[in-house]
C-alpha positions as CSV (number, residue, x, y, z in Angstrom):
1,M,32.1,-33.2,-11.6
2,T,30.1,-30.5,-9.3
3,T,30.8,-27.5,-8.6
4,I,31.0,-25.1,-5.5
5,Y,27.2,-24.0,-6.3
6,D,26.4,-27.8,-6.4
7,Q,27.4,-27.9,-2.9
8,I,26.0,-25.3,-1.6
9,Y,22.6,-26.2,-3.0
10,K,22.5,-29.6,-1.5
11,K,23.8,-28.1,2.0
12,A,20.9,-25.4,1.3
13,E,18.0,-27.6,0.3
14,V,17.3,-29.3,3.9
15,Y,16.4,-26.1,4.9
16,W,13.7,-25.7,2.2
17,D,10.8,-27.6,3.2
18,T,8.8,-24.9,5.1
19,R,7.2,-22.2,3.1
20,H,6.9,-23.7,-0.5
21,N,10.7,-22.4,-0.3
22,D,11.2,-25.9,-2.5
23,I,10.0,-24.5,-5.0
24,H,10.9,-20.9,-4.4
25,L,14.4,-21.1,-4.2
26,P,14.9,-23.3,-7.4
27,L,13.3,-20.7,-9.3
28,A,15.2,-17.8,-8.3
29,Y,18.5,-19.3,-8.6
30,D,17.4,-19.8,-12.5
31,F,16.4,-15.8,-12.0
32,A,19.7,-15.4,-10.9
33,R,21.4,-17.4,-13.7
34,Q,19.7,-15.4,-16.3
35,L,20.2,-11.7,-14.2
36,L,24.1,-12.8,-14.0
37,A,24.3,-12.6,-18.1
38,H,23.6,-9.2,-17.9
39,Y,25.7,-7.8,-15.6
40,P,29.0,-9.3,-16.0
41,E,30.5,-6.9,-14.2
42,A,28.8,-8.6,-11.1
43,D,30.4,-11.5,-8.8
44,A,28.1,-15.0,-9.8
45,G,30.8,-16.0,-6.4
46,I,28.3,-14.1,-4.6
47,V,24.8,-13.8,-6.5
48,L,24.6,-17.5,-6.8
49,P,25.3,-18.2,-3.1
50,A,23.2,-15.7,-1.6
51,I,20.2,-16.9,-3.7
52,L,20.3,-20.5,-2.7
53,L,21.0,-19.0,0.8
54,H,19.0,-16.6,1.5
55,D,15.7,-18.2,3.4
56,V,17.2,-21.1,4.8
57,G,16.7,-19.1,8.1
58,W,13.0,-19.8,7.3
59,K,13.6,-23.2,9.1
60,M,14.1,-21.9,12.1
61,V,10.7,-19.9,12.4
62,P,7.9,-22.0,13.6
63,A,5.2,-22.6,10.6
64,E,2.0,-21.0,12.8
65,K,4.2,-17.6,12.8
66,Q,5.1,-17.5,9.0
67,L,2.3,-16.2,7.5
68,N,1.8,-13.1,9.1
69,A,5.7,-12.7,8.5
70,F,5.5,-12.2,4.9
71,G,3.4,-11.1,2.1
72,P,1.0,-8.4,1.5
73,K,-0.8,-8.9,5.2
74,A,2.4,-8.9,7.1
75,T,2.3,-7.8,10.2
76,D,5.0,-9.4,12.2
77,K,7.9,-8.0,11.3
78,A,10.2,-9.7,13.9
79,S,9.9,-13.1,12.5
80,N,10.6,-12.2,9.6
81,R,13.8,-10.4,10.7
82,L,14.9,-13.9,12.5
83,H,14.9,-15.4,9.3
84,E,17.5,-13.2,8.4
85,I,19.3,-13.7,11.5
86,E,19.5,-17.5,11.5
87,G,20.2,-17.2,7.6
88,V,23.1,-15.7,8.2
89,R,23.9,-18.4,10.6
90,I,23.3,-21.6,8.8
91,A,24.8,-19.5,5.5
92,E,27.7,-18.9,7.5
93,E,28.0,-22.7,8.9
94,I,27.4,-23.8,5.0
95,L,30.1,-21.4,3.4
96,T,32.6,-22.3,6.2
97,S,31.9,-26.0,5.9
98,L,33.2,-25.7,2.1
99,N,35.7,-23.4,3.2
100,Y,34.1,-20.3,0.8
101,D,36.5,-17.4,-0.3
102,P,36.3,-15.7,3.4
103,H,36.1,-12.1,1.4
104,K,32.9,-13.3,-0.5
105,L,31.2,-15.1,2.7
106,E,31.1,-11.9,4.2
107,Q,29.6,-9.9,1.6
108,I,26.6,-13.1,0.7
109,L,26.5,-12.5,4.5
110,T,25.9,-9.1,4.5
111,I,23.3,-10.0,1.6
112,I,21.1,-12.0,3.6
113,D,21.1,-9.9,6.0
114,G,18.6,-7.4,5.5
115,H,17.2,-8.9,1.8
116,D,13.6,-8.2,3.1
117,S,14.0,-5.7,5.7
118,R,16.3,-3.4,3.3
119,L,15.0,-1.7,0.7
120,E,17.6,0.0,-1.1
121,A,20.4,-2.1,-2.3
122,L,24.0,-2.5,-1.1
123,S,25.7,-3.4,-4.6
124,L,24.9,-4.3,-7.9
125,D,25.3,-8.0,-6.3
126,D,22.8,-7.2,-3.9
127,K,20.5,-5.8,-6.4
128,L,20.5,-9.0,-8.5
129,V,19.7,-11.2,-5.5
130,K,16.8,-9.3,-4.5
131,D,15.9,-8.8,-7.5
132,A,15.7,-12.9,-8.5
133,D,14.2,-13.3,-4.9
134,K,11.0,-11.4,-6.3
135,L,10.8,-12.7,-9.3
136,W,9.6,-16.0,-8.8
137,R,6.3,-13.7,-7.4
138,F,5.7,-13.3,-11.1
139,T,5.4,-16.7,-12.6
140,T,2.3,-18.9,-12.6
141,T,3.3,-21.0,-10.3
142,G,4.3,-18.3,-6.9
143,I,1.0,-16.6,-8.4
144,E,-1.0,-20.0,-7.6
145,I,0.5,-20.6,-4.5
146,D,1.0,-17.1,-3.2
147,H,-3.1,-15.9,-4.0
148,H,-4.1,-18.9,-2.3
149,R,-1.9,-18.8,0.8
150,F,-2.6,-15.1,1.6
151,G,-6.3,-15.2,0.4
152,I,-6.5,-12.9,-1.9
153,E,-8.7,-13.4,-4.8
154,L,-6.6,-14.0,-8.6
155,S,-7.4,-10.7,-9.9
156,A,-6.8,-8.5,-7.3
157,Y,-3.6,-10.5,-7.1
158,L,-2.7,-10.2,-10.6
159,N,-3.2,-6.7,-10.1
160,Y,-1.1,-6.3,-7.2
161,L,1.8,-7.6,-8.5
162,D,1.5,-5.7,-11.7
163,N,1.6,-2.7,-9.3
164,K,4.8,-3.6,-7.4
165,I,6.9,-4.8,-10.3
166,E,8.6,-0.6,-10.1
167,E,8.4,-0.7,-6.1
168,W,10.0,-4.1,-5.7
169,L,12.2,-4.3,-8.9
170,F,15.7,-2.8,-9.3
171,T,17.2,-3.8,-13.0
172,P,15.2,-3.2,-16.3
173,E,16.3,-7.1,-17.1
174,A,14.2,-8.2,-13.9
175,K,11.3,-5.9,-14.5
176,A,11.3,-7.3,-18.3
177,I,11.1,-10.2,-16.5
178,A,8.1,-9.8,-14.3
179,R,6.2,-7.7,-17.2
180,T,6.6,-10.9,-19.6
181,A,5.7,-13.7,-16.3
182,L,2.9,-12.0,-15.2
183,A,1.6,-11.3,-18.9
184,E,1.7,-15.3,-19.7
185,A,0.2,-16.4,-15.9
186,R,-2.8,-14.1,-16.9
187,L,-3.4,-15.8,-20.1
188,K,-3.0,-18.9,-18.6
189,L,-4.9,-18.5,-15.2
190,E,-7.8,-16.1,-16.5
191,G,-8.1,-18.2,-19.9
């Protein structure tokens, strides 16, 4: 039996073939599910669709502009913002096509519209989406992709990530996951 999240996943997946989102989004979805287990008061009906749809807007940003729009060397805030705006539009189309709860839809769109550009979180659900989005960066897979695409030497990139845990993440559970993942990645990648 397919769930509504399976349906959203399938509709969102066609937008993930850019910027390694085909790897990032499934990992972020798994992290969101892990974080939700610690916060029964959070709304999975908001968090899970938001994490699946938060980066669909990158598909509308020209590939040659993407690398300057995110990461430690980002200079193109307009393209980063464009992915949020387009993400809201695409997410609304997808969720409306599935007759998703309008009240939750509005909250999902609010989270997507600012998931990168807005540094503070608007709610617990927003915190969990922001944390799940960033946690992939601390995995071995995320580190291998990002240190190459950003042109940063591995050791320096690992240190950079270590210094970002407190700044980027909101929940103690996400911080613990990041520290564990980073320690595992150090062992695997630095031998």
